[in-house]
N, C-alpha and C positions, 0 to 999 in steps of 0.2 A: 381516324386521327382525332385527338381531342382538340377542341377549338378553344382559343384563348383570346380575350379582348385585346385589341390593339392599344398600344401606349398612345395617349392623346397628343403628346408633344411631337411635332413633326421632326423628322430627321433632317439635319443640316449637313449637306455634302461638303467635302473638302473643296478648296479652290482648284481651279483647273491647273493641272500640272503639279499640284502639291501632294505630298505623301508624308506619312508619319516619319519622324526623324530617327536616325540611328538604327534603321531597319527593324524597329519594334512595331509589328503589325497592329494597327488599331489603337496604339497607346495615345497618340495625339498630344504628346507633351512637347512644349517648346521652352527654352530657357532665355533669360534676359540677354539681350544683345542681338537676337535674331531679328530679321525683318518681319515685324508683326503687324497684321491688320488689327482693327479693333476687335476686342473679345466678342464672341458670338455665343448665344445660348446653344446648348447641345441636348440631344435626347438623353434621358437618364440611362447611365450605364448600370450594369449589374441587375440581376433579376431577383426581385423579392420573392422568397418561397415560404416565408412564415413570419408571423407576428403574434405576440402574446403579452398580456398583462399578468404578471405573476403575483401571487398573494403575499410573498415575503421578499424582502430586499436581498438582492443577489450581491455577494461580496467577492466571489471568485468564479471564473469561468475558463474552461480550457478545452479545446477541440482535441478529439482523438487523432493521433498522427496517421492512422490507417483507415478509419471508418467515418461515416457521416454521423458521428455522435459527439455531443458536447456535454461535458460534466459541469455542473453548477453547485455552488455551496451558498446557502443563505445565512442570514443573521441568527436564526434559531438553531443552527448546527445541523441542518438537514443537507445531505448530499444527494443530488438528483442527476439522472442521466436522461438526456433528451435526444431525439432523432431529428435529423435535418428536415425531413418532410413534415410540414405543418407544425414543427416544433413539438412533436408528440413525445410525451413522457414514456420512457422505457421502464425505469424503476426509480424508487427513492429509498434512501437509507436514513431513517429517522435517528435523531440523537438518542443515546442511552448512557447509563452510568458506567457501563463496562468500557466502552470506547471513549466517549467524551461528547461534549456539547458545543465546543468552541473551535470551529475549523479555522485554521490559519494559513493553509497552503494546499495546493493541488498539483499533481503531476502525473502524466501518463507514461507507462513503460513504452519504449519505442515501437514495440510490435502492436500496441493498442489493446492488449489482452488484460492488462492489470492497471487499475487506477490507485494511486497512492494519495493519501491526504493526512495532514498533520493536525493534531488537536492540542490546544494550549492548556486546557484545564487538567488533562490527564498526562500530558507530555508523551503522548503515544503517536506512533506512525502506523497507519492501517493500510494494508494492501488488499484491495477489493477486486473481486472477479467482475469482469465487464458483463458477463452473461446473467448474473443474478446478484442481488445486493447482499453478499455474504463476505465476511472477512476471511481471507485465505491465510494471512499471516499478520502478526503485529509485533512491535518491539517498542521499548521505552527509550527515551533520550533524557539528557540531563537538564535541558532547558526548552521552553516552547520554541517551535520552529516558525520562522517568519518567511522562509522561502525554500522551495525545493526545485531541483532540476534533474531530469532523468535523461541520460545520454547513452548513445551506443557507439562503440569503437568501430571505426571504418577502415583502420589500417589493415593491410594485407601482407602476409609473408608466407613462405613455403611451410615454415614450422606451424604457423597458426592454421593454414589451410588443411594440413594433414590432421591437426588436432580437431578442427571443426568436422571433418569428414569421417574421422575414425569413430567406430561404435564404442560406447562406454563399456569397458570390460565388466563393470559391476552388473550390467544387465545380463551378461552371460554367466557370471559366476555366482550371483546371489539370486535367490528366489524372489519373486515379486511380492512386495509387502501386501498382506491381506487387507482388504477394506475394513474399516471399523464399523461395528454395528450401527444401524441407523436409528435404533430405538433408544439411544441415549441423548445427551444434551446437544444443543446446536453447535457447541464449540467443536464437535467432532465431525462436522459436515465436510470439511476439506478433504478428509480421507475416507468418506463414506460412499463414494461413487464407484460402483462395480465396473462400469463400462469405460469411463473416461479416466485417464491417468492424472489425477489431481496434482500429484507431486511434480510431474513433468510440466504441467501448466504453470505451477508456481515457479519452477526453475527457469522456464522459458528456453530460448534458443541458446546454443552453446556459445555463440559470439558474445563477448563480454559487454555488458551494459552496467552502468553505475548510477545510483541514486545519490545525488549530492544534496546535503541538508545544511541550511544556514539558520542561525538563531541570534539571540542577543549575546552581548559581551564577546563577540568574535568567535562564537561557536560555529565550527564547520566540520562535518564528518562525511565520509564517502563510503557507501554501502554497495558492495559488488552484487549484481543481480537484484538490488533492492532489498537484500536480506542480511548480508553479513558485513560488518564493518571492516574495511581494509585500510582506512586512513583517518587519523584524527589530526586536523590541521590547526596549528597555533600561529600566533604572530600577527593576526588581524584584529583590530579593535573596532568596536561599534556594533550596531544592529544591522544584520544583513538585509539588504533590499533586493539583491539580485545575485545570481550565481550562473556560471557557464563554464563547464569543463570541456575543453576542446576534444574533438573526436579522435585526434592523434595522441591524446593524453599528455601533451607537452606543457600545457599551461592551464591555469584556472583563473578566470576573471571573476572579481568580486566587487560589488558596489555596497558601500556601508554608509550608515548615518551615525554621526557622533555629535555629542553636544552635552553641555551641562543641563541636568534636569530642570534647573531653575531658569534657564535661558529660554527666550521665546524663539530662538533660531537654532538650527542645527546645520552641520557641514556634511555635504554629500561628497564622497571620495570614491575613486576607482583604484583598485589594486589588481596587479597581474602577478600571480604566483607561479613559480617554476616547479612543475611536477614531472621533470624529466626522468626521475627514477622509474615512474610507472611506464613511461614510454620506452625507456631503454630495456626494461625487463618485461615487456608486454606479454610474450608467450608464457613466461613463468608466472606472472601475475594472473593471467587467465586460468592456467591450470590450478594454481593455488586457490583462487577465488571460487572456482567450480567445486573444489573439494570442500571449501568452507560452507558453501550453500547446501551441498549434500548433507554435511554434518548438522547444519542448522535445521534442515528439514527433518532429519531423523530424530533430533532432540525434540522437535515439536510432536512428531508421531508418537514417541515414547511418552511424552507428557500427556497427550490426549488419550493414549491407551490406559495410562494410570488413572486418568479422570473417569474413563468408562468403568474401570474396576471399582473405583470408589462409589460410583452410582449403582453398580450391581450389588454392592454390599448394602443391606437394608438395616434400618434401626430396629426392626422387629427381632433381629437376631440377638439383640441385647435384652430381650424380654426375660429370658431365664435368669440372667444376672440380677435384674431389678426385682423380680419376684422373690428370689432367694434372700436378697438383702432385706426386703420388707418383712419376710418371714422371720429373720433373725431379730429384727427390731421389735416385733409384736409378740413373739412366743414367750410363754411364761416358764417353760422348763429349762433346765440347765443342760439338757442333752444337745450335742452339736448337730448341725444339719447333716453332716456326713454320717453320724451314728443313726440319725432318723432314717435316712435312705438305706443304710446297711441293714437295719432291722427289717425294713420292708423287703429287701432283697433276700435275706436269709430265712425269715420266718413268715413272710407274706402278710405281716400285720403292720399297720401304721398308726401313729398317735392321732388323736382327734385333730390336733393342730395341723399335722401334715395332710390329713385327709381334707381338711378345709382348704388348705393351700392348693391341693391338686384338683379337687372336685369343684370348688367354688371360684377360684381365681384363674387357675391355668385351664381347666376343663378339658374334656376329651377332644372336643372340636378344636379348641385352641392349640392343643398339643399336636394334632394332625396338621394344622395350618403352619405351626412353627417348624415342624419337621419338613414339610414341603418347601417352605421358604428357605431353610438352611440348605437343602439339597439343590434347589434351583440356583440360589445365589452362589454357592461354592462352585457349582459346575460352570456357571458363566465366568466367574473369576479365573477358574482353572484354564478355560479355553482362551481367555484373553492373555494370560501369562504365556501359554505355550505358543499360540499362533501369532500374537502381536508383539508382546514385550520381548520375547526371546528373539524373534525375527528382526525387530528393529535394533536390538542391542548387538546382534551379530553383524548386521550391515554397518552399524556405527564402528564396530571394532575393525571391520575391513577397511573403511575409508580412512580411519585414523592410522592404520598400519601403512597404507599407501602414502599418506601424508608424511609419516616418519621416513619412508624411503626417499621421498622428495627432499626432505630436510637434510638427509645424508649427503646429497649432492651440493656441497657447500658453495662451490663456485657459482652455481645458478641461484640458489635460494637463500644463502646466508645474508646477502645484501638486503633482502626483503624482510629479514627478522624471523625467519622460520627456524625454530629451535627444537632439535631432536629430543633434548632432555625433557622439555615441557610436554612434548607429544607423548613420550613414554609414560609420564605421570598420568596423562589423560587416558591412555590405553589401560593402565592399571586400574584407574577408577571405574572404567566400563566393566572390567573383569569382576571387580567387587560387586557391582550392580547385578551382574549375571548370577553371581553366587547367591546374593540375597533373594533374587527371583526364584532360584531353584529351592532355596530354603522355604519360601512361601508355598511352593508346590508341595513340598513334603508335609508342611503343616496342614494344608488343605486336605491332602489325601488321608492323613491320620485323623483329622477332625471329622471327615465324612464317615469314616469307619466307626469311630467312637460314638458319634451322635446317632448313627443308624442303629447300632446295637442298644444304646441307652434308651432311645425313644421306643424301640420295639418292646423292650422289657417294661418300661413305664406305662405304655399304652395297654398292655395286658393287665398290669396291676390295677390300673384305673378302671378297666372294664369289670374286673372282679369286685372292686369296691362298689360299683354301681349295680352289681349283680346282673350285668348284661352277659349275653352268650359270647363265649370266646371260641373262635374258630380253632379246630384241632391243629392246623398248620402253624398258628401263632403260639399255641400252648406248649410246643416242644422247645425245651431249653436245656442244652447240655451243660456239663460241668465246665467245659471250656468257655461257653457263653457267660456263665455266672462269674467265672474268674475275670473275664474281659470287662464286664460291667463293674465288678468290684475294684479293679485297677483304675477304671475311669473315675469312679466316685472318690477313690483315695487321692488321685492326682488333681481333680478339678473342684472338689467340694470342700476343700479346707478353708475355713474362715481366715481372712487376712486383715487384721485391724489396720496395718500400715497402708494397705491398698485403699481402705475407706478414707484415710486422710488425704490420699492423692486423687482418687477418682470418685469418691463418694459411694463406693460399693465394696462389699466384702468378698465378692467372687469374680472370677474371670473365666467362666466356663467357655465362652466364645473366644478363640485365640487368633482368628484371621483378621478381624477388624483392626487390631493394634498395628498391623503392618501397613495399613492404608491411612493411618493418621498422619497429617502433615504437621508434626511437632518435633521438638528437639529432645523430649523426654525419652528415657530408655524404655524398652519394651516391658510391659507389666509382667508378662510370662515369657521370658526368652526360652529358646529351645534348650533342652537338657543335653549338654555336651559331655557330661561325666561318662567315662567308660568308652568314649569314642577313640578308637585306637589310632586313627590317622591324626586326629587333633593332638593327642598325647605325644605322638611321635614327633610332630613338628615342634611342639613346645619344648621338647627335650633335646632337639637338634640345634646346635649353635649355628651351623652354616645354613641350613634350610629355613630356619626361622626368619632370617632377614634376606632371603634370596629374592632377587628381582623377577625370577621366573614364576613365582607364586603370587597370586592375587591376595591382597589382605582381606581378612574376614572380620565382619563386625556383628557378632551374635547379639549384642545388646541393642542394636539400632533398628529402626523401622525401614521399610522399603522406600518410603518417601524421603527419609533423611539421607539415605545412601544415594538416591537419585539427585537430590539437591547438591550433595557433595560432588557428584560426578559432573553436573552442569557447571558448578563453580570452577572446578579444575580445568574443564574444557574451555570455558570462557577465558580464563586466565592464560591458558596456553595460546589461544588464537588471538588474544589481545595484543601480544607483542608485535606481530607484523604491522598492525594498525599504528602503534606508537612509533615504530622505526620508519615506516613510510611517511607518517605525518611529520616527523622531525626533519625528514629530507626535503620537505616542501619549504621554500624560502621566498620571501618577497623580492621581486625583481623590479617592479614599477609601482609608483604611487603617484596619482594625479588628483589633487583636490579639484573638484568640479565646480561647486557653487554653494552658497549659503541659502538655505530655504527656511521659510517661516514654518514653525510647527503647526500642523493642521489641528484645528479645534474639533473637527468632526472625527468620528470613529471609523471612517472608511479605511480598510486595510491598504497598505502601500502597494500590494500587487497590482492594483488598478492604476497606479500612478507611475509616470516616468521617473527614473530612467529604465530602459529596457535593454537586455543583453541578447545577443544572437551569435551563433557560431556558424560561419560559412565553411562547410565541410570541403567544398571543392577547391577553395582558395586558401584554406587554413588561416582564416581571419576571424577575429572577434570584433563585433560592432557594438557600440553603445549609443543608444538614442536618448537624448535628454533635452529639456528646455531649462532656461535659467529664470529664476524669480527676480527679474529686473526689468528695465525698460525695453529690453530686446526679447520680450516674451513671445513675440510673433515669430521668432526664429526657432527652428529645430536644429540641434547640433548633432553631428554624426562623428563619433570618434571611432577609429579603427586601429587595431593592433594585430600584428602577426602572432600566431600561436607559438611559433618558435622564437623564444625571447632573444636568442643570439642574432636574429635577423632584424634589421632596421627598415627593411623595405615595406612600403604601404602603411607605415605608422604615421597617422596624421589626424587633423581635425578641421572640419569646415562647418559652416552654417548654411541652412537652406531657408529661404523665405518663399511664401506663396503669393503670387501676384493676383490681381483682380481678374475674375472670369465670369462673374454673375452680373455685375453692374456695368453696362456698356458705356455709361457716361463717365465712369471713373478712369481717368487717364494718368493717375499718379502711380507709375510702375516702379518708382524707386523704392517705395516703402512697402512692407508686407501688408497685404490686404486681409490676411487671415492669420489667426493664431492657432497653434496646434494643441488640441486637447488630449489626444492619445495617439500613439504610434506603435505599430508592431511590424516585425518582418513577416511578409507574406510568404516569401521564399528567399533564396540567396540573391535574387536580382531585384526584388521589389519590396517596398515598404508601404503598408496600408496606414492611412492617417485619417483621423477625424478632425475637421477644421471648423472654425467659427469665424464669422465675419467680424472685422474690427471696426466697421462703420458705426457711428453713434446714431442708431435708429432703432425703432421698435422691431421686434420679431427678427432678430439676427438669425440668418440661415445657418444650419449645421450641414456639413458636407462630408461624405465618405469618398475618399479618393485613393488612387494608386500612384506611387512615386517610383519610377524605375531608377535604379542606381546608375545605370549606364549614362543617364543625363547628368548626374551629379559628378561622376568621376570620369568625364571625358578628358582624354589626354591633352595636356597643354592648355585647355580652356579654363579649368577649375583647379588652381593650385591649392594645396592643403597647408595648414600650419603644421610643421613637423614637430613631433613630440617624441623625444627619445629619453628613456630613463625616468627618474623621479623628478617631479616638478614641485617647487616650493610655493609659487604664486598661484592662487586659485584662478580658474579659467574665467569666472565671471568678472574678475578684475582685469582680464586681458581681452575682453570681448571686442574692443575696437580694432585689434590687430588680427582677429580671426577672420579668414576669408569668408565672404558671404555671397550667395548666389540666389537669384530670384528665378522661380520656375512658374510657368503658366500652364493651365489645363485647357484642353479642348473638349474631349468627350470621355475620358476615363475617370469620371466622377459622377456622383449622384447626390442631389439635394435630398436631405432626410426631412421631408415635410411632416409637420405636425408632431415633431419629436425633438426634444432637447437632448440630442445624442451626446454622450460624454466618453464612453469607453468602447473598445473594440477587441474582439478575439478572432484570430484568423487561422486558416489552415491552407497553405498553398498546394499541398499534395491533393487535397480533395476539392480545392478551388471554392472555398466557402468562407463566410465571415458572419459574425454575430455582433450586433451593435446594441449597447445598453444605454438607456437614458440616464440623466442625472439623478432621477429619483430611485434608481436601482431596481425598478420593477418592470419597466417596459423594454422588451427586446424585439429586434427585427433580425431576420436571417436572410442572407443574400447568397446567391450563386454568382461568383465573380467573373467567370469566363463566359460571358454572354455570346461571344463570337462563335465558340464551339457549339453553343446551344442553338444559334441561328442556323449554322450549317446542318445540325442534326434535323432541325425543322424542315429545311429545304429538302434534305434526303427523304424525310417522311412524306413530304408533299409529292416528291417525284414518284415514290413507291405507291402512294395512293392513286396518283394519276394513272400510273401504269396498270394498277390493279383495276381501276374503274373503267379503263378502256376495254377490258374484257367483259364488262357487265352488259346486260341487255338494256335497251332504252328505258323500259319501265323501271328497272332496278336503279338506273342512274337518277331518274326523277325522284324516287323514294329517298335516295341518299342525299340529294340536294335539299329536299323538304326537311329531312332530319337535321341537316346542318343549319338551316334557317331557324328551326325551333331552338336549337342549342344557342345560336347567337342571341336570340331574343331573351333567353334565360340569363345569359351572361350580362347583357346590357342592363337588364332589370336589376341584377344583383350589384352592378357597379355603384349605383346610388347608395345601397346599403353599406358597401365597403367604405365609401366616402364618409358616411355618417358615423361609422364606427371609429374611423381614423380621427375625425374631428373631436369625438368624445374622448378618445385616448389622449389627444393633445392637451385637453383641459386637465386630465389626470397628471400628465407630466409637469405642467406648470403649477 
């Protein structure tokens, strides 16, 4: 068993016959009005497990909901992940130009596998894998995000349960998407893992979860599974300071800051929005959102596949075009380039200028390299089109067809804005994209045959020019081969002055690259459709020409253009539900909270109260806030039922913290501490950081736990009832708000040598992280020390039981080893004290 130094402060037992109130074991809280003895010092609660001075100022921190991991963001734009044990860094994601450098918000997916963060400079939202610092998904928004909240639906029903448990039919009917090659850019890493299903990691659990984003000017959007927008909320003004969507989807609580830019003050207000449409149609919303995220993921897969194809195409393939253009510009004869090559083909003789081009600029070695590059590049692109682009497109077609079937059930899905006509247009656009991909395959196949025959003939001709030995198998050329090369020269080696004006070259021998250009221009060399019997038949048929059963064909456009057109149509189709659901959200409650002085520092508002919390078990929204007036020592707790139609449990009260450090202070009527920060630890407890109000040097900072059961005791603590919209600000009514004073015994800890200012907590993992006012000094605590003590007692019992079976000599060795460890620990205690003293100077 590992030995640990004893805490030097002696434990103060409870009085005889006393016990923690309200049945909360070890809480040791008492409220004003109880028969109180004088406050007594207590042993420090909570066990410190880590402490660190960080090189950069921390502006955001958020605990993982399921693991002992905490995400941090600093002022330079770096996102870091640390482990609870010794605050060890797991990974860091440095800022870059692609994602952004100004982090403005953090949020964890409820399962703890994905971390989301928003960036102000690029207006992007990044979804990052918890296992490694890689972006799994990203999307852009219209305004910088100031707050984000990621929630999970907890409502249960027979329809939802059957949907959760049913296997997705697409897994049975569609082949698994092939992993993208790893030898391309880092943007393709999400789908490049062979063993793990990265797509399912991105989609997460079938149970609906939603990422709610808030920004400036009343910007609020809801993204299903953190990926696809299902609601655009309007009607709220101001910059968003906090968001909380209830787990039953019945209401959305919002805290905003409004004010004239020229004013030195701003008004903080609370809004409760009615989102009952989402709650009423929860099974339908879940199914629709799941389809939306499948479609969004497949669009990203197709986009990355096309990126890999662009990387597989090399600039060296343009070498033939550039060499021939230079040849035209420098040659002195009037003979065309096509005639020059035809003479070489028919008579085996080339002009001096053509010989110079072939032997000095292109060279035999360069020709072989060019031929190998073309064959390798075209083969890679061909494989990507067949195995990735077509597979992704077919899966996209399947999910859109299913979505069209859902839209046909108008009773269920029409209120959500799902439109069958728009989905039909999206299906048609996917069909056009598949046609263009097939056209590219035909061009690749034709080009590979043409280039292979052309390079073989030219290679032999150049060997003869250099009077090198030509192998007999290369020297054989039939009349059919000569005709094939002649047709290739006729089609590809015509000078085009209009092309030079567009692209700065006279030739377009290489035909594949034009399909991969992300531009709106028409293809330089579109496919020849003259004589195509099917195309002529369609053009001459009045009925078939406009038939919805046939996918439109765009022979003049590139693959990139058709892909962008497809994405635009799909986005427009799936945008309608977001507009319809957003318009159904209406404001039910507006409560002006208080006026606050605008902060002169640049510290983001996420670190500052107010704080929102959703109690899933009681369906309540809580708001914690302090007012910028004479009553700053009070913390106010506003609660609202998530069901707007119910008025039960809607109220407001204030909490003051009485003296518990200074035994000579007997003034219990006034708050002895002001609240610096407060966060909900779990549904029953609030974690607070307190500061003494005494006018003395070295004011102590305290980390404490406040059980709500003491605040909301029936009959003892009435609330100020708040129903509907209120016109008068709460700070103007502070005298009539019920206030209650609470005292602490042992569920607190003095934060020595630290100017603690902020706290982040996780009740599920029973941990907290305290940040100092200089934003660089952090301490990490395990909050449930009682369980830790019980575990130690069990370990000691097990050790005693095991040592009883040892021989006397072995027992003596074990005791000697323990003594040595104790001496090492006691020797290091002085070093720890010295380090803490040094860090306290850094804080100040």
